[in-house]
VMD Tcl script that draws the C-alpha trace (Angstrom):
set ca {
  {7.93 14.10 27.28}
  {7.36 16.63 24.69}
  {3.92 16.81 23.31}
  {3.47 15.51 19.52}
  {1.97 18.51 17.89}
  {-1.00 17.93 15.31}
  {-2.75 19.38 12.71}
  {-5.96 17.84 12.09}
  {-7.07 17.94 7.84}
  {-10.63 16.45 7.31}
  {-13.93 18.04 5.69}
  {-16.38 17.07 8.20}
  {-16.35 19.30 10.96}
  {-18.17 16.50 12.79}
  {-15.00 14.12 12.44}
  {-12.92 16.79 13.52}
  {-14.71 17.54 16.46}
  {-14.72 13.74 17.49}
  {-10.84 13.66 16.45}
  {-10.28 16.70 18.68}
  {-11.92 15.29 21.79}
  {-10.24 12.03 20.81}
  {-6.98 13.28 20.75}
  {-7.41 15.74 23.47}
  {-7.70 13.03 26.40}
  {-4.35 11.73 25.32}
  {-1.67 14.19 27.63}
  {1.58 13.70 24.95}
  {-0.51 14.91 22.12}
  {-1.68 18.29 21.06}
  {-3.75 19.73 18.68}
  {-2.15 22.83 17.22}
  {-4.80 23.13 14.03}
  {-7.78 22.16 11.91}
  {-8.21 22.37 8.53}
  {-11.09 21.67 6.26}
  {-9.79 21.32 2.87}
  {-6.34 20.22 1.26}
  {-5.01 23.84 0.72}
  {-5.97 24.86 4.37}
  {-3.76 22.20 5.50}
  {-0.85 23.25 3.14}
  {-0.87 26.41 4.68}
  {-1.66 25.76 7.90}
  {1.08 23.01 7.86}
  {3.81 26.09 6.58}
  {2.48 28.36 9.43}
  {2.50 25.82 12.43}
  {5.50 23.47 11.42}
  {3.42 20.71 13.79}
  {5.00 17.46 14.34}
  {2.03 15.55 11.82}
  {-0.61 15.96 9.97}
  {-3.69 13.53 10.39}
  {-4.79 13.76 6.95}
  {-7.93 12.26 5.17}
  {-7.89 11.63 1.63}
  {-11.47 12.91 0.49}
  {-12.04 16.46 0.96}
  {-14.25 17.90 -0.85}
  {-13.88 20.54 -3.39}
  {-10.23 21.67 -4.02}
  {-7.05 19.51 -4.07}
  {-7.49 16.54 -2.41}
  {-5.61 14.48 0.55}
  {-3.26 13.09 -1.63}
  {-2.05 16.42 -3.57}
  {-1.89 17.98 -0.07}
  {0.20 15.55 1.30}
  {2.67 15.54 -1.69}
  {2.82 19.56 -1.26}
  {3.21 19.06 2.59}
  {6.35 16.38 1.87}
  {7.72 18.17 -0.70}
  {8.09 21.43 1.36}
  {11.35 20.42 3.06}
  {9.80 21.48 6.29}
  {10.02 17.97 8.03}
  {6.40 17.60 9.05}
  {5.16 14.39 8.41}
  {1.44 13.40 7.34}
  {-0.18 10.43 9.01}
  {-3.20 9.12 6.41}
  {-6.67 8.55 8.42}
  {-9.29 7.29 5.91}
  {-12.08 5.22 5.25}
  {-10.40 4.16 2.06}
  {-8.10 1.15 1.74}
  {-8.17 0.50 -2.03}
  {-4.74 -0.56 -3.95}
  {-5.11 2.80 -5.53}
  {-5.60 4.85 -2.38}
  {-2.91 3.38 -0.57}
  {-0.19 3.70 -3.53}
  {-0.86 6.95 -4.40}
  {-0.59 8.39 -0.60}
  {2.83 6.56 -0.15}
  {4.14 7.75 -3.48}
  {3.18 11.06 -1.92}
  {4.95 10.94 0.87}
  {2.59 9.59 3.68}
  {4.78 8.73 6.55}
  {1.97 6.03 7.50}
  {-2.04 4.76 6.79}
  {-4.46 4.14 8.99}
  {-7.99 3.23 8.79}
  {-10.74 5.21 10.95}
  {-11.92 2.14 12.32}
  {-8.57 1.71 14.16}
  {-8.99 1.65 18.20}
  {-7.90 4.92 19.78}
  {-4.51 3.38 21.31}
  {-3.66 2.38 17.55}
  {-4.15 5.72 16.45}
  {-1.96 7.43 19.43}
  {0.91 4.70 19.02}
  {0.99 5.59 15.35}
  {0.88 9.38 15.79}
  {4.02 8.49 18.15}
  {5.66 6.38 15.39}
  {5.19 9.02 12.23}
  {6.24 12.25 14.55}
  {9.72 10.34 14.50}
  {9.60 9.16 10.84}
  {8.99 5.39 11.39}
  {5.97 4.41 9.12}
  {2.53 2.93 10.50}
  {-0.11 1.03 8.23}
  {-3.32 -0.43 9.13}
  {-3.48 -4.45 9.20}
  {-5.22 -4.31 6.35}
  {-3.17 -1.89 4.69}
  {-0.21 -3.65 5.44}
  {-1.42 -6.89 4.14}
  {-2.28 -5.17 0.80}
  {0.87 -3.67 0.35}
  {2.68 -7.22 0.75}
  {0.27 -8.75 -1.58}
  {1.08 -6.13 -4.36}
  {5.08 -6.51 -3.67}
  {4.55 -10.43 -3.70}
  {2.46 -9.52 -7.14}
  {5.48 -7.56 -8.57}
  {8.04 -10.16 -7.65}
  {6.20 -12.72 -9.82}
  {4.80 -15.61 -9.05}
  {7.05 -18.31 -7.51}
  {7.60 -21.57 -9.39}
  {8.95 -24.96 -8.24}
  {12.13 -26.06 -10.67}
  {9.97 -28.84 -12.24}
  {7.89 -25.96 -13.21}
  {10.10 -24.00 -14.39}
  {11.78 -27.18 -16.38}
  {8.20 -27.54 -18.17}
  {7.86 -24.28 -19.07}
  {11.09 -24.25 -21.06}
  {9.83 -26.94 -22.82}
  {6.47 -25.40 -23.76}
  {8.92 -22.53 -24.86}
  {10.37 -24.84 -27.38}
  {7.25 -26.16 -28.68}
  {7.05 -29.72 -27.10}
  {3.94 -31.28 -26.87}
  {3.11 -33.51 -23.13}
  {4.17 -36.42 -24.60}
  {7.50 -34.84 -25.72}
  {8.17 -32.72 -22.45}
  {7.35 -36.46 -20.86}
  {9.98 -37.86 -22.50}
  {12.44 -35.24 -22.04}
  {12.07 -34.85 -18.32}
  {11.23 -38.52 -17.67}
  {7.90 -38.33 -16.11}
  {4.67 -39.49 -17.17}
  {2.26 -37.66 -19.18}
  {-0.44 -37.26 -16.43}
  {2.66 -35.35 -14.12}
  {2.86 -33.14 -17.13}
  {-1.02 -32.10 -17.19}
  {-0.69 -31.79 -13.25}
  {2.44 -29.23 -13.14}
  {0.92 -27.53 -16.39}
  {-2.38 -26.93 -14.21}
  {-0.74 -25.40 -11.31}
  {1.84 -23.00 -13.81}
  {-1.63 -21.95 -15.61}
  {-3.04 -21.43 -12.29}
  {0.29 -19.28 -10.70}
  {0.55 -17.31 -14.26}
  {-3.14 -16.89 -14.48}
  {-3.56 -18.22 -17.69}
  {-5.39 -21.19 -19.58}
  {-3.04 -21.82 -22.83}
  {0.21 -23.32 -23.33}
  {0.83 -20.06 -25.40}
  {-0.30 -17.69 -22.79}
  {1.89 -19.50 -20.08}
  {4.95 -18.98 -22.28}
  {3.99 -15.26 -23.09}
  {4.03 -14.58 -19.17}
  {6.73 -16.50 -18.74}
  {8.41 -14.57 -20.91}
  {7.83 -10.98 -19.97}
  {8.19 -12.02 -16.10}
  {11.55 -13.66 -17.18}
  {10.49 -16.77 -15.48}
  {12.16 -19.02 -17.92}
  {14.85 -21.37 -17.03}
}
mol new
graphics top color blue
foreach p $ca { graphics top sphere $p radius 0.5 }
foreach p [lrange $ca 0 end-1] q [lrange $ca 1 end] { graphics top cylinder $p $q radius 0.2 }
display resetview
């Protein structure tokens, strides 16, 4: 089996030394270079053509890991970037993926998880740490908008026509108490606390029937 060729990029020499020792224990992984800055990583990736660059995000002075990732991914050299960082904010994850990172791993992962992620990245397969995957899924679900029941959509439609609780109850043949219960759920799902707010968000997210 051909070893996966790795370029390390981290501005902390101690961290690089630790990763070097760890990766050295894997017979099918070969570290071909170390970079201490984003600029170095871009230059060395072009020169060495590794299979995978292990990229930290915070790199001190100069370009950060996101920009280095963007430049490496845009080079067309077929080098995959696997982010290895302590940061898992939504902004960092989104920026890294948009920059072209193949995977996003946290430094707290077990060694075997790192090895597996490196091999996946070398083959162009996306690997995300479980906490990162959860955040990505949450964002995707949020982007798709809240899920409303048919009854909640009916009530929203009545709200949009300016009907009050009693009128909605009559129109839908349900009790006022039931209308209030549904309204509470609608407000919670849309993140609002007024009828006008619910209608505004529903129109914005195209939730009205």
